[in-house]
A tleap script that builds the chain and sets N, CA, C and O, in Angstrom:
source leaprc.protein.ff14SB
mol = sequence {
  NMET LYS GLY ARG ALA THR LEU PHE CYS ILE
  CYS LEU ALA VAL ALA VAL GLY PHE GLY LEU
  PHE HIE VAL LYS TYR LYS VAL GLN ALA LEU
  GLU GLU GLU LEU ALA ARG LEU ASN GLY GLN
  ILE VAL HIE GLU GLN GLU GLN LEU HIE VAL
  LEU ARG ALA GLU TRP ALA TYR LEU ASN ARG
  PRO GLU ARG LEU GLU ASP LEU ASN GLY ARG
  PHE LEU GLY LEU ALA PRO VAL MET PRO ALA
  GLN LEU GLY ARG LEU THR ASP LEU PRO THR
  ARG PRO VAL GLU GLU THR GLU GLN GLY GLU
  ASN GLU GLU THR THR LYS PRO ALA ILE GLY
  ALA ILE LYS THR GLY ALA ALA CARG
}
set mol.1.N position { -2.870 -2.389 74.367 }
set mol.1.CA position { -3.131 -3.240 73.315 }
set mol.1.C position { -4.038 -2.874 72.433 }
set mol.1.O position { -3.846 -2.950 71.220 }
set mol.2.N position { -5.463 -2.298 73.146 }
set mol.2.CA position { -6.400 -1.740 72.262 }
set mol.2.C position { -6.066 -0.687 71.573 }
set mol.2.O position { -6.526 -0.528 70.442 }
set mol.3.N position { -5.350 0.062 72.045 }
set mol.3.CA position { -4.682 1.402 71.541 }
set mol.3.C position { -3.879 1.081 70.138 }
set mol.3.O position { -4.016 1.781 69.135 }
set mol.4.N position { -3.093 0.021 70.203 }
set mol.4.CA position { -2.137 -0.409 69.050 }
set mol.4.C position { -2.936 -0.875 67.936 }
set mol.4.O position { -2.683 -0.582 66.767 }
set mol.5.N position { -4.237 -1.856 68.433 }
set mol.5.CA position { -5.064 -2.366 67.461 }
set mol.5.C position { -5.842 -1.083 66.611 }
set mol.5.O position { -5.939 -0.987 65.388 }
set mol.6.N position { -6.294 -0.256 67.515 }
set mol.6.CA position { -7.238 0.829 66.832 }
set mol.6.C position { -6.209 1.666 65.884 }
set mol.6.O position { -6.532 1.824 64.707 }
set mol.7.N position { -5.137 2.139 66.300 }
set mol.7.CA position { -4.028 2.829 65.655 }
set mol.7.C position { -3.888 2.202 64.076 }
set mol.7.O position { -3.960 2.746 62.974 }
set mol.8.N position { -3.642 0.731 64.517 }
set mol.8.CA position { -3.191 -0.285 63.305 }
set mol.8.C position { -4.654 -0.098 62.170 }
set mol.8.O position { -4.522 0.161 60.973 }
set mol.9.N position { -5.854 -0.273 62.786 }
set mol.9.CA position { -7.078 -0.321 61.974 }
set mol.9.C position { -7.125 1.286 61.266 }
set mol.9.O position { -7.286 1.428 60.054 }
set mol.10.N position { -6.987 2.262 62.056 }
set mol.10.CA position { -6.979 3.786 61.543 }
set mol.10.C position { -5.658 3.695 60.138 }
set mol.10.O position { -6.035 3.934 58.990 }
set mol.11.N position { -4.495 3.416 60.351 }
set mol.11.CA position { -3.658 3.149 59.419 }
set mol.11.C position { -4.185 2.604 58.186 }
set mol.11.O position { -4.140 3.174 57.096 }
set mol.12.N position { -4.712 1.413 58.432 }
set mol.12.CA position { -4.960 0.328 57.310 }
set mol.12.C position { -6.125 1.103 56.639 }
set mol.12.O position { -6.004 1.193 55.417 }
set mol.13.N position { -7.119 1.625 57.123 }
set mol.13.CA position { -8.275 2.363 56.787 }
set mol.13.C position { -7.933 3.594 56.056 }
set mol.13.O position { -8.771 3.955 55.230 }
set mol.14.N position { -6.641 4.472 56.219 }
set mol.14.CA position { -6.212 5.394 55.361 }
set mol.14.C position { -5.375 5.036 54.359 }
set mol.14.O position { -5.216 5.861 53.459 }
set mol.15.N position { -4.676 3.776 54.287 }
set mol.15.CA position { -4.252 3.137 53.406 }
set mol.15.C position { -5.024 2.568 52.457 }
set mol.15.O position { -4.609 2.486 51.302 }
set mol.16.N position { -6.016 2.189 52.750 }
set mol.16.CA position { -7.000 1.503 51.693 }
set mol.16.C position { -7.860 2.419 51.310 }
set mol.16.O position { -8.550 2.105 50.340 }
set mol.17.N position { -8.100 3.860 51.956 }
set mol.17.CA position { -8.726 4.918 51.231 }
set mol.17.C position { -7.701 5.669 50.083 }
set mol.17.O position { -8.089 6.031 48.972 }
set mol.18.N position { -6.678 5.780 50.463 }
set mol.18.CA position { -5.559 6.135 49.402 }
set mol.18.C position { -5.792 5.262 48.190 }
set mol.18.O position { -6.196 5.632 47.087 }
set mol.19.N position { -5.523 4.243 48.514 }
set mol.19.CA position { -5.340 3.277 47.238 }
set mol.19.C position { -6.555 3.157 46.738 }
set mol.19.O position { -6.462 2.764 45.575 }
set mol.20.N position { -7.707 3.318 47.081 }
set mol.20.CA position { -8.984 3.651 46.619 }
set mol.20.C position { -8.964 4.630 45.379 }
set mol.20.O position { -9.116 4.464 44.169 }
set mol.21.N position { -8.678 5.874 46.302 }
set mol.21.CA position { -8.401 7.317 45.618 }
set mol.21.C position { -7.637 6.919 44.613 }
set mol.21.O position { -8.188 7.244 43.561 }
set mol.22.N position { -6.410 6.250 44.385 }
set mol.22.CA position { -5.560 6.230 43.566 }
set mol.22.C position { -6.337 5.534 42.125 }
set mol.22.O position { -6.448 5.965 40.977 }
set mol.23.N position { -6.735 4.441 42.695 }
set mol.23.CA position { -7.536 3.431 41.288 }
set mol.23.C position { -8.609 4.176 40.889 }
set mol.23.O position { -8.685 4.419 39.684 }
set mol.24.N position { -9.438 4.585 41.601 }
set mol.24.CA position { -10.718 5.627 41.021 }
set mol.24.C position { -9.987 6.664 39.905 }
set mol.24.O position { -10.546 6.633 38.809 }
set mol.25.N position { -8.842 7.570 40.000 }
set mol.25.CA position { -8.534 8.412 39.221 }
set mol.25.C position { -7.841 7.787 38.036 }
set mol.25.O position { -7.950 8.299 36.922 }
set mol.26.N position { -7.038 6.551 38.268 }
set mol.26.CA position { -6.435 5.792 37.250 }
set mol.26.C position { -7.556 5.400 36.268 }
set mol.26.O position { -7.439 5.698 35.079 }
set mol.27.N position { -8.764 4.666 36.778 }
set mol.27.CA position { -9.676 4.009 35.957 }
set mol.27.C position { -10.400 5.250 35.278 }
set mol.27.O position { -10.796 5.030 34.134 }
set mol.28.N position { -10.636 6.499 35.786 }
set mol.28.CA position { -11.238 7.376 35.185 }
set mol.28.C position { -10.405 7.977 33.737 }
set mol.28.O position { -10.883 8.383 32.678 }
set mol.29.N position { -8.917 7.839 34.201 }
set mol.29.CA position { -8.045 8.304 33.075 }
set mol.29.C position { -7.953 7.289 31.817 }
set mol.29.O position { -7.921 7.597 30.626 }
set mol.30.N position { -7.925 6.154 32.323 }
set mol.30.CA position { -8.093 5.342 31.144 }
set mol.30.C position { -9.486 4.900 30.465 }
set mol.30.O position { -9.626 4.187 29.471 }
set mol.31.N position { -10.591 5.575 31.344 }
set mol.31.CA position { -11.831 5.468 30.469 }
set mol.31.C position { -11.775 6.521 29.812 }
set mol.31.O position { -12.293 6.347 28.708 }
set mol.32.N position { -11.311 7.761 29.989 }
set mol.32.CA position { -11.265 8.728 28.897 }
set mol.32.C position { -10.237 8.728 27.828 }
set mol.32.O position { -10.377 9.223 26.709 }
set mol.33.N position { -9.258 8.161 28.260 }
set mol.33.CA position { -8.450 7.512 26.719 }
set mol.33.C position { -9.025 6.660 26.162 }
set mol.33.O position { -8.851 6.744 24.946 }
set mol.34.N position { -9.859 5.577 26.554 }
set mol.34.CA position { -10.526 4.884 25.722 }
set mol.34.C position { -11.577 5.616 24.955 }
set mol.34.O position { -11.793 5.269 23.794 }
set mol.35.N position { -12.304 6.673 25.535 }
set mol.35.CA position { -13.368 7.336 25.042 }
set mol.35.C position { -12.785 8.053 23.783 }
set mol.35.O position { -13.433 8.107 22.738 }
set mol.36.N position { -11.712 8.526 23.896 }
set mol.36.CA position { -10.915 9.568 22.927 }
set mol.36.C position { -10.438 8.441 21.847 }
set mol.36.O position { -10.707 8.689 20.672 }
set mol.37.N position { -9.885 7.460 22.084 }
set mol.37.CA position { -9.587 6.307 21.261 }
set mol.37.C position { -10.781 5.975 20.160 }
set mol.37.O position { -10.732 5.951 18.930 }
set mol.38.N position { -11.923 5.719 21.123 }
set mol.38.CA position { -13.206 5.382 20.388 }
set mol.38.C position { -13.683 6.234 19.319 }
set mol.38.O position { -14.228 5.856 18.282 }
set mol.39.N position { -13.393 7.559 19.716 }
set mol.39.CA position { -13.719 8.574 18.895 }
set mol.39.C position { -12.737 8.667 17.569 }
set mol.39.O position { -13.115 8.742 16.399 }
set mol.40.N position { -11.669 8.646 17.953 }
set mol.40.CA position { -10.711 8.296 16.623 }
set mol.40.C position { -11.043 7.369 15.595 }
set mol.40.O position { -11.043 7.552 14.378 }
set mol.41.N position { -11.397 6.099 16.411 }
set mol.41.CA position { -11.750 5.160 15.281 }
set mol.41.C position { -12.932 5.238 14.737 }
set mol.41.O position { -13.133 4.440 13.821 }
set mol.42.N position { -14.025 6.161 15.096 }
set mol.42.CA position { -15.044 6.282 14.301 }
set mol.42.C position { -14.723 7.540 13.541 }
set mol.42.O position { -15.510 7.776 12.623 }
set mol.43.N position { -13.968 8.204 13.676 }
set mol.43.CA position { -13.463 9.264 12.740 }
set mol.43.C position { -12.835 8.602 11.652 }
set mol.43.O position { -13.343 8.750 10.541 }
set mol.44.N position { -11.827 7.902 11.774 }
set mol.44.CA position { -11.206 7.284 10.837 }
set mol.44.C position { -12.265 6.173 9.949 }
set mol.44.O position { -12.151 6.061 8.729 }
set mol.45.N position { -13.198 5.458 10.670 }
set mol.45.CA position { -14.270 4.700 9.758 }
set mol.45.C position { -14.916 5.711 8.814 }
set mol.45.O position { -15.056 5.469 7.616 }
set mol.46.N position { -15.293 6.813 9.368 }
set mol.46.CA position { -16.083 7.538 8.379 }
set mol.46.C position { -15.165 8.333 7.305 }
set mol.46.O position { -15.759 8.789 6.328 }
set mol.47.N position { -13.672 8.550 7.412 }
set mol.47.CA position { -12.821 8.852 6.478 }
set mol.47.C position { -12.799 7.815 5.497 }
set mol.47.O position { -13.090 8.032 4.320 }
set mol.48.N position { -12.423 6.563 5.989 }
set mol.48.CA position { -12.472 5.508 5.037 }
set mol.48.C position { -13.668 5.296 4.092 }
set mol.48.O position { -13.657 5.111 2.875 }
set mol.49.N position { -14.750 5.373 4.991 }
set mol.49.CA position { -16.273 5.499 4.010 }
set mol.49.C position { -16.224 6.727 2.786 }
set mol.49.O position { -16.553 6.478 1.627 }
set mol.50.N position { -15.853 7.813 3.147 }
set mol.50.CA position { -15.608 8.804 2.118 }
set mol.50.C position { -14.623 8.589 1.384 }
set mol.50.O position { -14.882 8.825 0.204 }
set mol.51.N position { -13.477 8.202 1.592 }
set mol.51.CA position { -12.406 7.479 0.258 }
set mol.51.C position { -13.259 6.479 -0.111 }
set mol.51.O position { -13.915 6.886 -1.070 }
set mol.52.N position { -13.528 5.502 0.153 }
set mol.52.CA position { -14.147 4.559 -0.735 }
set mol.52.C position { -15.230 4.981 -1.736 }
set mol.52.O position { -15.266 4.546 -2.886 }
set mol.53.N position { -16.052 5.797 -1.263 }
set mol.53.CA position { -16.951 6.561 -2.097 }
set mol.53.C position { -16.241 7.219 -3.437 }
set mol.53.O position { -16.535 7.087 -4.625 }
set mol.54.N position { -15.265 7.925 -2.836 }
set mol.54.CA position { -14.581 8.798 -3.599 }
set mol.54.C position { -13.960 7.983 -4.788 }
set mol.54.O position { -14.038 8.343 -5.963 }
set mol.55.N position { -13.350 6.871 -4.359 }
set mol.55.CA position { -12.748 5.810 -5.262 }
set mol.55.C position { -13.786 5.498 -6.336 }
set mol.55.O position { -13.640 5.693 -7.543 }
set mol.56.N position { -14.889 4.968 -5.705 }
set mol.56.CA position { -15.762 4.128 -6.584 }
set mol.56.C position { -16.224 5.526 -7.464 }
set mol.56.O position { -16.534 5.175 -8.603 }
set mol.57.N position { -16.339 6.757 -7.305 }
set mol.57.CA position { -16.800 7.685 -8.197 }
set mol.57.C position { -15.729 7.738 -9.172 }
set mol.57.O position { -15.992 7.661 -10.372 }
set mol.58.N position { -14.364 7.881 -8.687 }
set mol.58.CA position { -13.373 8.322 -9.848 }
set mol.58.C position { -12.991 6.646 -10.680 }
set mol.58.O position { -12.375 6.754 -11.741 }
set mol.59.N position { -13.241 5.603 -10.347 }
set mol.59.CA position { -13.231 4.580 -11.269 }
set mol.59.C position { -14.314 4.091 -11.734 }
set mol.59.O position { -14.399 2.869 -11.853 }
set mol.60.N position { -15.503 5.021 -12.140 }
set mol.60.CA position { -16.568 4.534 -12.891 }
set mol.60.C position { -16.025 4.415 -14.520 }
set mol.60.O position { -15.309 5.272 -15.038 }
set mol.61.N position { -16.439 3.362 -15.115 }
set mol.61.CA position { -16.067 2.954 -16.369 }
set mol.61.C position { -16.144 3.940 -17.239 }
set mol.61.O position { -15.077 4.224 -17.783 }
set mol.62.N position { -17.164 4.612 -17.570 }
set mol.62.CA position { -17.505 5.847 -18.536 }
set mol.62.C position { -16.439 6.865 -18.242 }
set mol.62.O position { -15.839 7.408 -19.169 }
set mol.63.N position { -16.147 7.177 -16.814 }
set mol.63.CA position { -15.202 8.208 -16.739 }
set mol.63.C position { -13.822 7.802 -17.263 }
set mol.63.O position { -13.277 8.547 -18.077 }
set mol.64.N position { -13.136 6.536 -16.812 }
set mol.64.CA position { -12.275 6.140 -17.374 }
set mol.64.C position { -11.759 5.765 -18.791 }
set mol.64.O position { -10.632 5.698 -19.282 }
set mol.65.N position { -13.247 5.505 -19.345 }
set mol.65.CA position { -12.884 5.426 -20.636 }
set mol.65.C position { -12.683 7.092 -21.438 }
set mol.65.O position { -11.883 7.343 -22.340 }
set mol.66.N position { -13.453 7.857 -20.931 }
set mol.66.CA position { -13.293 9.342 -21.517 }
set mol.66.C position { -11.854 9.770 -21.138 }
set mol.66.O position { -11.231 10.407 -21.988 }
set mol.67.N position { -11.226 9.476 -19.896 }
set mol.67.CA position { -9.876 10.222 -19.713 }
set mol.67.C position { -8.855 9.295 -20.578 }
set mol.67.O position { -7.831 9.795 -21.044 }
set mol.68.N position { -9.171 7.955 -20.768 }
set mol.68.CA position { -8.377 7.187 -21.927 }
set mol.68.C position { -8.478 7.919 -23.164 }
set mol.68.O position { -7.442 8.335 -23.684 }
set mol.69.N position { -9.516 8.113 -23.659 }
set mol.69.CA position { -9.589 8.786 -25.041 }
set mol.69.C position { -8.942 9.843 -25.025 }
set mol.69.O position { -8.209 10.126 -25.972 }
set mol.70.N position { -9.079 10.697 -23.887 }
set mol.70.CA position { -8.420 12.196 -24.078 }
set mol.70.C position { -6.853 11.998 -23.859 }
set mol.70.O position { -6.139 12.635 -24.634 }
set mol.71.N position { -6.410 11.434 -23.187 }
set mol.71.CA position { -5.054 11.361 -22.960 }
set mol.71.C position { -3.944 10.025 -23.304 }
set mol.71.O position { -2.721 10.088 -23.420 }
set mol.72.N position { -4.605 9.145 -23.387 }
set mol.72.CA position { -3.759 7.938 -23.526 }
set mol.72.C position { -4.261 7.646 -24.930 }
set mol.72.O position { -3.582 8.410 -25.616 }
set mol.73.N position { -4.955 7.068 -25.635 }
set mol.73.CA position { -5.510 6.896 -26.763 }
set mol.73.C position { -5.104 5.147 -26.760 }
set mol.73.O position { -4.566 4.559 -27.698 }
set mol.74.N position { -5.531 4.525 -25.425 }
set mol.74.CA position { -5.201 3.308 -25.657 }
set mol.74.C position { -6.361 2.606 -26.206 }
set mol.74.O position { -7.501 3.046 -26.055 }
set mol.75.N position { -6.063 1.370 -26.932 }
set mol.75.CA position { -7.256 0.305 -27.613 }
set mol.75.C position { -6.906 -1.084 -27.168 }
set mol.75.O position { -5.831 -1.447 -26.688 }
set mol.76.N position { -7.936 -1.778 -27.390 }
set mol.76.CA position { -7.935 -3.008 -26.977 }
set mol.76.C position { -6.822 -3.764 -28.033 }
set mol.76.O position { -6.532 -3.273 -29.123 }
set mol.77.N position { -6.296 -4.941 -27.561 }
set mol.77.CA position { -5.647 -5.680 -27.840 }
set mol.77.C position { -5.906 -6.425 -29.305 }
set mol.77.O position { -6.676 -7.375 -29.168 }
set mol.78.N position { -5.533 -6.262 -30.436 }
set mol.78.CA position { -5.732 -6.630 -31.674 }
set mol.78.C position { -4.818 -8.417 -31.751 }
set mol.78.O position { -3.679 -8.681 -31.368 }
set mol.79.N position { -5.737 -9.243 -32.313 }
set mol.79.CA position { -5.424 -10.568 -32.311 }
set mol.79.C position { -3.694 -10.300 -33.300 }
set mol.79.O position { -2.632 -10.846 -33.000 }
set mol.80.N position { -3.857 -9.598 -34.137 }
set mol.80.CA position { -2.616 -9.651 -34.999 }
set mol.80.C position { -1.268 -8.898 -34.329 }
set mol.80.O position { -0.194 -8.811 -34.924 }
set mol.81.N position { -1.545 -8.329 -32.876 }
set mol.81.CA position { -0.294 -8.132 -32.365 }
set mol.81.C position { -0.016 -8.969 -31.489 }
set mol.81.O position { 0.995 -8.666 -30.856 }
set mol.82.N position { -0.619 -10.134 -31.114 }
set mol.82.CA position { -0.040 -11.137 -30.444 }
set mol.82.C position { 0.858 -12.230 -31.262 }
set mol.82.O position { 0.512 -12.508 -32.411 }
set mol.83.N position { 1.797 -12.737 -30.791 }
set mol.83.CA position { 2.552 -13.807 -31.376 }
set mol.83.C position { 3.225 -14.989 -30.515 }
set mol.83.O position { 3.116 -14.977 -29.289 }
set mol.84.N position { 3.831 -15.876 -31.098 }
set mol.84.CA position { 4.152 -17.171 -30.576 }
set mol.84.C position { 5.496 -16.918 -30.087 }
set mol.84.O position { 6.214 -16.013 -30.512 }
set mol.85.N position { 5.916 -18.025 -28.878 }
set mol.85.CA position { 7.189 -18.022 -28.498 }
set mol.85.C position { 8.029 -18.541 -29.958 }
set mol.85.O position { 9.026 -17.907 -30.301 }
set mol.86.N position { 7.693 -19.382 -30.540 }
set mol.86.CA position { 8.307 -20.095 -31.479 }
set mol.86.C position { 8.758 -19.113 -32.578 }
set mol.86.O position { 9.818 -19.267 -33.184 }
set mol.87.N position { 7.993 -18.203 -32.783 }
set mol.87.CA position { 8.150 -16.931 -33.598 }
set mol.87.C position { 9.314 -16.093 -33.691 }
set mol.87.O position { 9.764 -15.465 -34.649 }
set mol.88.N position { 9.783 -16.230 -32.292 }
set mol.88.CA position { 11.264 -15.350 -32.287 }
set mol.88.C position { 12.273 -15.923 -32.413 }
set mol.88.O position { 12.291 -17.093 -32.029 }
set mol.89.N position { 13.426 -15.371 -32.957 }
set mol.89.CA position { 14.252 -15.880 -33.536 }
set mol.89.C position { 15.567 -16.509 -32.442 }
set mol.89.O position { 15.771 -15.951 -31.364 }
set mol.90.N position { 16.092 -17.282 -32.728 }
set mol.90.CA position { 17.148 -17.812 -31.535 }
set mol.90.C position { 18.403 -17.115 -31.645 }
set mol.90.O position { 18.802 -16.598 -32.688 }
set mol.91.N position { 19.015 -17.113 -30.546 }
set mol.91.CA position { 20.201 -16.296 -29.990 }
set mol.91.C position { 21.336 -17.275 -30.882 }
set mol.91.O position { 21.440 -18.502 -30.912 }
set mol.92.N position { 22.009 -16.372 -31.478 }
set mol.92.CA position { 23.292 -16.953 -32.040 }
set mol.92.C position { 24.514 -17.403 -31.112 }
set mol.92.O position { 24.724 -16.787 -30.067 }
set mol.93.N position { 25.239 -18.374 -31.457 }
set mol.93.CA position { 25.846 -19.011 -30.565 }
set mol.93.C position { 27.298 -18.056 -30.936 }
set mol.93.O position { 27.748 -18.183 -32.075 }
set mol.94.N position { 28.000 -17.127 -29.982 }
set mol.94.CA position { 29.038 -16.476 -30.543 }
set mol.94.C position { 30.577 -17.272 -29.977 }
set mol.94.O position { 30.677 -17.750 -28.847 }
set mol.95.N position { 31.645 -17.289 -30.961 }
set mol.95.CA position { 32.534 -18.385 -30.331 }
set mol.95.C position { 33.733 -17.393 -29.962 }
set mol.95.O position { 33.774 -16.260 -30.443 }
set mol.96.N position { 34.577 -17.813 -29.201 }
set mol.96.CA position { 35.842 -16.983 -28.658 }
set mol.96.C position { 36.772 -17.064 -29.416 }
set mol.96.O position { 36.559 -17.619 -30.494 }
set mol.97.N position { 38.141 -16.535 -29.120 }
set mol.97.CA position { 39.110 -16.289 -30.145 }
set mol.97.C position { 39.672 -17.743 -30.404 }
set mol.97.O position { 40.113 -18.030 -31.517 }
set mol.98.N position { 39.652 -18.775 -29.238 }
set mol.98.CA position { 40.364 -19.943 -29.608 }
set mol.98.C position { 39.442 -20.745 -30.580 }
set mol.98.O position { 39.903 -21.507 -31.430 }
set mol.99.N position { 38.108 -20.524 -30.397 }
set mol.99.CA position { 37.085 -21.338 -31.067 }
set mol.99.C position { 36.320 -22.200 -30.143 }
set mol.99.O position { 35.837 -23.212 -30.652 }
set mol.100.N position { 36.150 -22.032 -29.090 }
set mol.100.CA position { 35.453 -22.698 -28.010 }
set mol.100.C position { 34.078 -21.828 -27.943 }
set mol.100.O position { 33.861 -20.652 -28.235 }
set mol.101.N position { 33.381 -22.682 -27.533 }
set mol.101.CA position { 32.107 -21.992 -26.884 }
set mol.101.C position { 31.932 -21.099 -25.573 }
set mol.101.O position { 32.098 -21.666 -24.493 }
set mol.102.N position { 31.630 -19.830 -25.589 }
set mol.102.CA position { 31.561 -19.033 -24.235 }
set mol.102.C position { 31.211 -20.101 -22.933 }
set mol.102.O position { 31.810 -20.163 -21.859 }
set mol.103.N position { 30.198 -20.809 -23.332 }
set mol.103.CA position { 29.701 -21.574 -22.343 }
set mol.103.C position { 30.683 -22.546 -21.225 }
set mol.103.O position { 30.698 -22.632 -19.997 }
set mol.104.N position { 31.386 -23.138 -22.211 }
set mol.104.CA position { 32.684 -24.181 -21.807 }
set mol.104.C position { 33.768 -23.326 -21.141 }
set mol.104.O position { 34.512 -23.891 -20.340 }
set mol.105.N position { 33.922 -22.099 -21.378 }
set mol.105.CA position { 35.049 -21.540 -20.949 }
set mol.105.C position { 34.497 -20.718 -19.479 }
set mol.105.O position { 35.470 -20.451 -18.775 }
set mol.106.N position { 33.463 -20.363 -18.999 }
set mol.106.CA position { 32.705 -19.841 -17.763 }
set mol.106.C position { 32.914 -20.939 -16.819 }
set mol.106.O position { 32.891 -22.149 -17.044 }
set mol.107.N position { 33.110 -20.346 -15.782 }
set mol.107.CA position { 32.808 -21.372 -14.365 }
set mol.107.C position { 31.362 -21.262 -14.221 }
set mol.107.O position { 30.753 -20.221 -14.467 }
set mol.108.N position { 30.668 -22.633 -13.715 }
set mol.108.CA position { 29.679 -22.723 -13.444 }
set mol.108.C position { 29.342 -21.727 -12.262 }
set mol.108.O position { 30.250 -21.423 -11.488 }
set mol.109.N position { 28.100 -21.217 -12.096 }
set mol.109.CA position { 27.577 -20.244 -11.099 }
set mol.109.C position { 27.836 -21.079 -9.806 }
set mol.109.O position { 28.475 -20.337 -9.060 }
set mol.110.N position { 27.675 -22.038 -9.325 }
set mol.110.CA position { 28.076 -22.725 -8.070 }
set mol.110.C position { 29.434 -22.538 -7.795 }
set mol.110.O position { 29.827 -22.300 -6.653 }
set mol.111.N position { 30.380 -22.652 -9.019 }
set mol.111.CA position { 31.608 -22.660 -8.737 }
set mol.111.C position { 32.041 -21.216 -8.124 }
set mol.111.O position { 32.735 -21.065 -7.118 }
set mol.112.N position { 31.548 -20.297 -8.848 }
set mol.112.CA position { 31.594 -18.994 -8.782 }
set mol.112.C position { 31.448 -18.667 -7.171 }
set mol.112.O position { 32.338 -18.071 -6.565 }
set mol.113.N position { 30.409 -19.053 -6.634 }
set mol.113.CA position { 29.925 -18.781 -5.107 }
set mol.113.C position { 30.979 -19.512 -4.389 }
set mol.113.O position { 31.501 -18.886 -3.466 }
set mol.114.N position { 31.426 -20.769 -4.628 }
set mol.114.CA position { 31.998 -21.448 -3.762 }
set mol.114.C position { 33.621 -21.148 -3.930 }
set mol.114.O position { 34.399 -21.535 -3.057 }
set mol.115.N position { 34.080 -20.443 -5.089 }
set mol.115.CA position { 35.381 -20.317 -5.274 }
set mol.115.C position { 36.170 -21.396 -6.084 }
set mol.115.O position { 37.306 -21.205 -6.518 }
set mol.116.N position { 35.382 -22.666 -6.259 }
set mol.116.CA position { 35.918 -23.701 -7.076 }
set mol.116.C position { 35.882 -23.513 -8.318 }
set mol.116.O position { 34.934 -22.905 -8.814 }
set mol.117.N position { 37.062 -24.067 -9.189 }
set mol.117.CA position { 36.930 -24.160 -10.484 }
set mol.117.C position { 36.354 -25.209 -11.110 }
set mol.117.O position { 36.171 -26.332 -10.642 }
set mol.118.N position { 36.008 -24.713 -12.433 }
set mol.118.CA position { 35.170 -26.192 -13.162 }
set mol.118.C position { 36.009 -27.027 -13.612 }
set mol.118.O position { 35.620 -28.073 -14.133 }
savepdb mol mol.pdb
quit
């Protein structure tokens, strides 16, 4: 009986030791991956910082004004360029060969989808 208990304890100690060994190296691998990911995050944040600085440099108003003058020639909108909706001409009503208005001969939008006639 003592021999079986001793053998069981030795097997249990080996199994626990193997499990501990396995968990230790798995944790080390996960810590290395975490350190690598944190390094990537820091690198990406530095790149974002540089890109934001470049964006701010390229979008300076005096630079954009110079580029506009050289390439586009845009100017502020003048009040004479603006109009009112009421100044637009109305669309003429076209009549079909039968003398009816086109709107009365076309089926309704809902009728087209459902297949029902108006």
